[in-house]
N, C-alpha and C positions, 0 to 999 in steps of 0.2 A: 575345616571349612564349613561343613555343614552343622558344626555344632556352633560357630559363630553364629549362622544365619537362623536357626533356631532362637538363640539369644536374643538375637535384634528382632526376630519378628515377634517375638515374645512381649518385647519391650516396645515397639512400633506399628506392629500388627501389615507390615508392608506386603506379606503375603497376600492378604486378603484385597488390598488395596489393587495390586497388579491385577489379579484374579478379575476380579468387577472390571475393570479397565480394557483387558484382552480380552475377556471372552463374555463380552456384552453380545445379549442377542439383536439379530438384524432383521426382525419382519423382512418377507419378503425378498429375504437373501440379500448379498453384498451386489451391488451396483457399480458402473461407473464414474456415475453422475455423480457419487458421495464422495469423489477422492478431491473435489476442489477444495475444502478445509486444509487437508493434509498437505496439499501441493503451497500453500498457503503458509503454512508453518516451517515446511522444507525451506522453501524461499527466503523467509525471514532467516531461518539458521546458517543460511549460505551467505547472506548478507551480514550478519552479526559476525561470521569466520572472516570473509574477503575484509568486511570494514575495520578488524583489530589489524590485519597484518597491513591496510593503508596506513591507517593511523599512525603505527610506527615508525613510518617515514615521512609524513605528511607533517608541511609546517605551516600552522594557522595565522600567517602574517602577509598582508597584503603586499609585500617586499619578495616572501620567499615562496609565496602558495605555489605559482604556477613551476619555478624553479624545481620545486620538491614533486609536484607530478609528473614532468619532464624528466624528472630522475627514477621515480617510481615504474614511469612508462617506457622510459629507452636506455636506464641503465643498471636499477634492479634486476637482481635473476627472477625471473618469471612475473616481475611487474607487469606487464603488459597482459599477463593472463589473468594476475587476482583484480586489477584494475577490470578488466573487459568482463568476467565475470560481477565483479560489483557492478556497473553498469547495467548491461543486460539482464541480470535476477531482479533491479529496480524496475525496467520494461515489462518484464514477465508478472510481476506481481500486480500491475495495473492490468493486465489482462487476466490474469485469474482472479482479481477481483469482481471484474466485471462478469465473466463466468458464474462465480459463486454466488452475485447477487443476483442473476437473472434465473438460477438454479432454484434458490432461496422463493422466488416471488413465484416462478413458475409451479412448484411444488407447494405453494401453500404454508410456506415453513412460517411465515411472518404472522400469522394469524393466532388470537390466545390459545392455549398460553405463551407462545412463544415471541409475544411483543418486543419484549424487554431483551430479549435475546437479539432482536432484530436491529432495534436500537444501538444496542453494543458493537452489532456487526457496523453499521453506519458511521458510527463514533470511530472503529479502526480503519475503515475505509480515507475518514479524512485525515489522520494521523500519517497515514501511507503516504496522502499525498502531498501530506506538508513535508516529510522527510523526502520526497523527489525534489519539492521544489527548492527545499533549504541545500541539498545535498549539488544542485544543479550549479549554484554558484563557486562553490568550493576549490576546484582546479584554477577561479581565477583568469579565466582567458577572455578574449572579446566574445565568443558566445554567449557564455555562461553570464559574462557582466551584464552585457545590453539586456539578453532576456529578461533578468533578475528585475534591472530596471522597469520594463514593461509590466512584470506581475506588482511588484509594488507600487508601480503607477497605477495599476486598477485598485489597488488596497486605497489607497490614496482618494480614490473618489465615494470611498463608502460615507452616507449621509452624518454628519455631528463627528464623526471621531476617525474621519479618515485621515487629514492632514495629520495629526498625533499619532495614527495607527501607524502611517508609514515612516514617521520619525523615530517613531520606537522602531521598527524593523529595521531602518537604515542605521540608527545609532548617531544619528546627526541630520545638518542638513544637506550633508554629499555622503555619495559612497566611497568607503573607503576601508581603513583597516578594522572600523568596527563593527561597519556591515559585516564583513568576513568572518570576525571572530564572534557576534550573535548568532550568526547561520550557523557555522560550526557549533556553538554549543548546542543550539536548538536541534541538529542533526546528529550529535553524536551524543548529545544527555539526555536533556528533555522529552522531547519524542520518542525516541526509543524504550525511555524509562515509562511512558504512559504507554507505549504499544505493549509492553510487559504486562501491564496492570489491565487493561481492558482485555488483552488477549487471554489471561487469566480467569477473568471474570464470565469470557466468553465462552469458554470453554467449561468452565462448572455450572454455567446455566444452562449450557447445552447437555453437558452431561445429566441433568436433572429430569429434562423434558424428553431426551434421546430422539433419532430420525424422524422425520415426516415422512412417512411412506405411502406415496398417492395409491398405491395397490398391495397393500401388504399378504396377498394371495396370491399373486403372482407366482411365487417360487418357494419353496421350501425356505424356513427360519433359516439362518447361517449365523455364525459368531465373527464379532471382530478379527477375531487369529484363529486360523490365517487366513481365512475367505478375503477379507476385506483389507487386510493390512498386504495382502498380495497386489493386489490393483491398486492401491494407494503408492506402494512400494515401484511398481511400474511406470506408474503415473509420474512419480517424482522424478524418475531417472529420465522418462523423456524430455521434462521440462530443463534438466542438466544437461542432457545432450543438446537441446535445442540452443541453449544459453553459450554452451562452449562452441556448438558452431558458428555463432554469431560472433563470439569472440575472436575466433582464428580466421574466419572470413573477414568479416569488418573491421574488428577494434574499436574501443574507444578512442573517440575524436579528442584530440586537442588543438584547439585554434590558437591563435597570435596572442600572447599576454594583453591582459586587460588593458586598455588606454581610455581614459575620460575622453581626451581631446581627439580619439578617432572617433566617431560614431560607427558602428555595426549596422549595415543597412538592411542586413540581413535578420535584422534581433527579430525573434519571437519566442513564445515559451514553446517546452518540450509538447509532442504530439497529442499527451493527454492532456495539455491545455488548448491547445492550439483551438478546438471546436470556440471556446469562450472567446480568444483573441479574436478569429473571424465573424464572430456574432458580433462584438461589439461595432465592427466595421458597420452595422447596419443602424446605428442610432446617432444620430447627429450629437457632436459635443456638450453639445447643454443638457442630453436625456443619456449620457452615457452611464450614470448610477441605474438605469434602469436595467441596461443589460449587463450591466457589471454585477449588479448587488440584488435588485428586485426581482429578476426572472430567474436567476440561479437559487434566491434563497425560496422562491414560489417553489421551484420544482425539489429542494432537499425537503421543505414543508411536505410537498407529498407524500414523499418515500417516508418520514414520520409520522405520517397520519394513515399509510397502508392497513393498518391492523385495524382500525375505525373503518376506513370505506369497505374493506373485506365483508362487514357486517351486513353491508346492503345487500338490497337483491343485483346480481352480475356486479358486485364490488370488486370482486377476484379478478373478473374477466378484465373490468376498466385497469387495473394493476397492471396485468399481464401486459397488454396492450398499450398503455402506458410506457413501461418498460422499454418493449420492443421501437415502439414511437422515438424514445429517448434516442437508444441507440443508432437508429438510422438516422437519425437528422445531426446525433456527432458525427 
């Protein structure tokens, strides 16, 4: 075996790569505040595994989607567990993304020369939100069906391209089979591929510049293995335990089959889009585009401009207060 590994190393140099990855120096020592990135990668791995098993039993047709999810939830062995893990891990990813974003801004890890990596992180955040949105429709139940109508109607008020954008997402003038298959293709094909691509870029750029350390002299220098790996592993296990607890205690909901003729009075997006849903109520119908497009667009623009804002006097302080203010408002 050792001879084979030596042969492989001679041709690939994998030992040097593994050593560089595992024994990277961490100025200031291992810290709990560095675990968010690893927990996000872990949750994505859980989503891939559980998503694969769901895929083996799911039928992406408006005539059979709800029945296949019912089969997964109530008939398939441990289907309730797999679906619950997939559902609540998606919720956990949103929470971890917010915590990771706050940590990056507080530590100033968005400043030069790390601004490109910060922008890649923002793109990854948008992709994860897109995965959550497209996955919400797939059970084809009343809650997901009507909540998706709310979300696509918001896209429909985009100036100039709104109606065409909505029609592209829906697959025609009405919600039906083409809507489901398009959301399924996005959820299981395009968006995961984009996530893997940008995640690889994100990690590669991060490896180039390393960790941003607010106080590198606080503690002796440590290495990624085993110092930081231990903390990352504990954090990942804590996330998994929380998701398992929610799955056993609450379980993933499945409401009645989607019925276009029977509006769902409580139709609203999931909690991570609920702030936008409530925010739109502040605007009359003639100004919906302001609340749905312009204000969220301006917020995202501020995030993308943060590396430049930080160059001003008190710019970093403004960025930190902006993030905390936004989290408080949401």
